[in-house]
N, C-alpha and C positions, 0 to 999 in steps of 0.2 A: 633612705638617704645618705651615702655619700657622708662620710668622717675622715675622706684624705685630709681632710686638713682642720674642717670642722664643723657642728653641725650650722654652722653660719654661715654666710657670706664672707671669708676672709678678707681683709685689704689689705695691699703692701704697698710702702710707699717708700721711694729713694732717697740717699742724702745725700745732699746737695752738692758735696762733695765725695765722689769714689774714684778706684781704681791708678792708674799712670798721673802722677806729677808732670809737671812742665817737663820737667829734664827726664825725665824715662821716654816721654814723648817725643820730643825732639830726636832720642838716640837711636827710638823705632825706627822716627819715620827717614835719618838717615843711613838707616838699615835696607830700607825697603828701596831702595833710591838709589844706594852699590849695588842691592840685588837684580837691580835690571839691565845689568853692564855685564854679568857673569856670575860662575859658582860661590861660593863664598864658605868655606870653613869657622863655624865657631870654637875657640880656643876649653872647651867644657861646656855646659850647662848656658845657655843667656840671659837664663836667668833665676833665682828658686823660684819658678812658677812650674811646675808639669805641662800646663796649659799655655803656656803662650808657649816655650821649648818648643811644643807640639805645631804648635801654630804656623811654625817660624824653617816646621822639617818641612810641613806639606809643603812648603813655598820653591824645596830642592836649597835647604840651605842644610850642608854636612856638623853633623858633632866631629870634634879630636882633641887630644889630648893636647895641654897645653906645655905640655913636658916632651914631649919625644919628638920637638924639633923641627921635625917633617907633616907636610901633609897634601891629597890631593891635587890642594887648587893652592892660586899663586896668591890671593890676599885670604887672611887669618885673621878671627874677628875677635876682639876681647870683650868678652861679657861684661854686664852691662857694676855686674860687683867689682870689676878689677881682677887686674894681677900685677903680681912679686914685677916691679919696674924693670929685675934683671932676668928677670924673664921676656919682657917684651923689647929686652937690647937683645938679646940671644936670636929671636924669633928674625928681628931684622939683620943681623950680621951672618945669616942662614941665607939672607936672599929677598925673605916674604916682606910683600905691603901688608902694613897691619893698619887694619880697621879699628882703633881705639874710640870701643863706646864705651868703656868703663862712666861713669856718672861724674857730673862738677861733681856734686855732694861729696863723694864717697875719695875723690881727690885735694877735694879741700881738707877732710879727713889728713886725710895723707900729708900731708904736707903740715899741719895742729900740730900731728903727733911730731913727724922731726924737731920742727922751730922747737917742739917744747923740748926735746931729749936734748939739744944742742944746747937750750939753757940751764943743762944739768939734773933736771927732773926724773927723777923714776915714771918712766911710759905707760900709760894705763888705757884701757878701748872699755867703753860701758859697752858691755852688749854680750853674747852668746858665741865658747867658745866652738860651736859648733860650724859657725857661719861662714859661708865663703868671702862677705862684707870683711867680717870683725880680723879674718885674719889677713885678709889683705892689707890694712890699715896698718895692723898691729904689726908687718916687718918690715913696715919704713923707718923704725924703731928693736934693734937687739934691745935683748930681755925684757918686751914691752910684754904687760897682762892682761890680760881682757879678764871681765868679772863681771856678775849679771845681775848680780843681787848683793848685801848690806851684807847676810855671810860673807859668802865670799871675798869683801872689802874686808872683816873679822876677819882673815886667816893673812890678808897680804902684812910683811914685813914692816918693820920702820924706813922711811927714808926721808932722808931729809928735805924733802921738796918730790913733792907730787904731780906729773902732770896729766887731765882726760882731756880725752877726747872720747866720742861717744858713733856706735855705732848708727846710721845715720837716719835710721825706718824706724827707731825704739821710739818709744812713750818719751816727751820731756821730760814728763813728772817722774817714769822711775830713772832716767838719768839724775836729774837734780838730788833721789834720795838716797840715789848712792854714790852721787857724789858727798851729799852729807852722810853718811853712815861709817863714810873713808875721812873727811875730819870729824869722827864722834871717834871715829877707832884710835886714832894718830895726831890727837890734841897740837901735841908742839912740832906737827908736819907744815912748812909751807904749802900749798896747794893752788896748783892752779887750773881752773874748769873751763876747759872750751867749749861750751853747747856746739854741735854738731851734729844736729839735726835736725831733720828739712822743715820747711812752713809747710810742704806738703799732708807732709805727718800729723803735721800740727789743726791742716786745717781736713782734713779728715777727719781726725779724732772731735774737733769741736763740731764736726757733721756729728759722729753720734751720738754726743752732745743735745741735739738739737732735736735727733728723732725719736729722745727717752723722754721727751717731753705726752709722745706719741704713741707712740712703738711698747708691744708687752713684751716681744725678742725680736732677735739681732739677725741677721746672715751675713756673714763676711765669708762675701767670692774669695779664693784661694788657697794654695793650701796651709793646712794648718800648723804645721813646720815652720815657716816663712814670718822673718818679724812683723813687715807691717799688719802684718795676720795676725796674730799674735799679741800685738798695741792694740786695731781696735776686740778684738774678743777679750781683752782684759776691760777697755774704754767701759763695754757694754756694761760688762759684768761686775766694776763699779760704782757704775749710776741705778744698779740691783735690776738689770734688767741677763736674759739667758740669754743666750749668742753661741752659736755657733759656723763654725769655717764649713765651707762647702767646694772645691777642687774645682766642681762642671756638673752641668745643669743633673748629668743621670745621677751623678754621687745624692742629690735629695735624699732626702727620705718622708717626705708628709709626714707619716703618721712624729714625729717631732713635733710634729705644730699642732698634731689633734686640738682642739677648743680653743686654739688661739684667736682674732681677730685683727687684733694689730701685729704684722709684723717688718719692720724695717731692712732696706737691704743697702748696703754697702760695698765695697770692696777694697782688697788689701794694694801696695801703688805696684805687680807685675802681676795681676792679673787682670788679660784681654778684656774689650769691654763686649765681645763677642758673648764670654761667661754670665755675666754678669746679667746679663739681656734673656739665655738663654733661661737660668734658674726662676726670673721676672716672670718668662712666659710658660713653665713648666708649673710658679708656685697658679699663674692662672685657670690652667687648661686645668688643677685639678684644686677647683672651685675660687679661687682665689682673683682681686679683683687687684691692677696695680693701679696706681696714682703718680 
């Protein structure tokens, strides 16, 4: 008897909400439509997901550098996570047509942070220092600090007034916990906290919560370091479930699920639908049954 998944027949169930949120789907539809008119150059990685980047690479999208200010195509594309506004201006000044795919949620966070800075707040982004989106949001206000957890909040020096926004794909729970930690560290400071996490992120988390009543383990389609994937991993583990990020079906290790009879499936913000389909198909091949 094969033990690739379990000595019993394993079942897999998909989350009700997973993968691309509405804003990401709309941006990718715009990209698909524009591609029909000719070649394009993305100014960096389209999104922090290797499978999504490869999907559009196969469709003929070229990748260039955001800071070279020259490209092999007339039309250049701003990644979903955005670029500094000054960078976009320079591309336009150099004569390029710029297709701006910055997600509206990212633009809202940028604008929110800029307004907080105008109100003389010390600007803070709750997110990862290494994440392209958090860096772009922080670039809207000089001197912005990026903090990821309570320990980093404790390291921030006193300011009379803090203004906080969030990287859009982090957990609302994490964002509020970090804001509260900063409030506890600096009780004499005023604080303006604008929750700029997306409804799509919250809906994916709620769907994992729903799966937790049935599943023994969760697979999250997407790159392990991507913020929305990390959010779903954190959510599953908080609910007492083992959770694994799987970037594509080829990276799936069935041995990790030996003896597990119920596996929940979900996907991060930028993971293509085909990746979750491929993972589900491979699990079915490896003696699983997808519901």
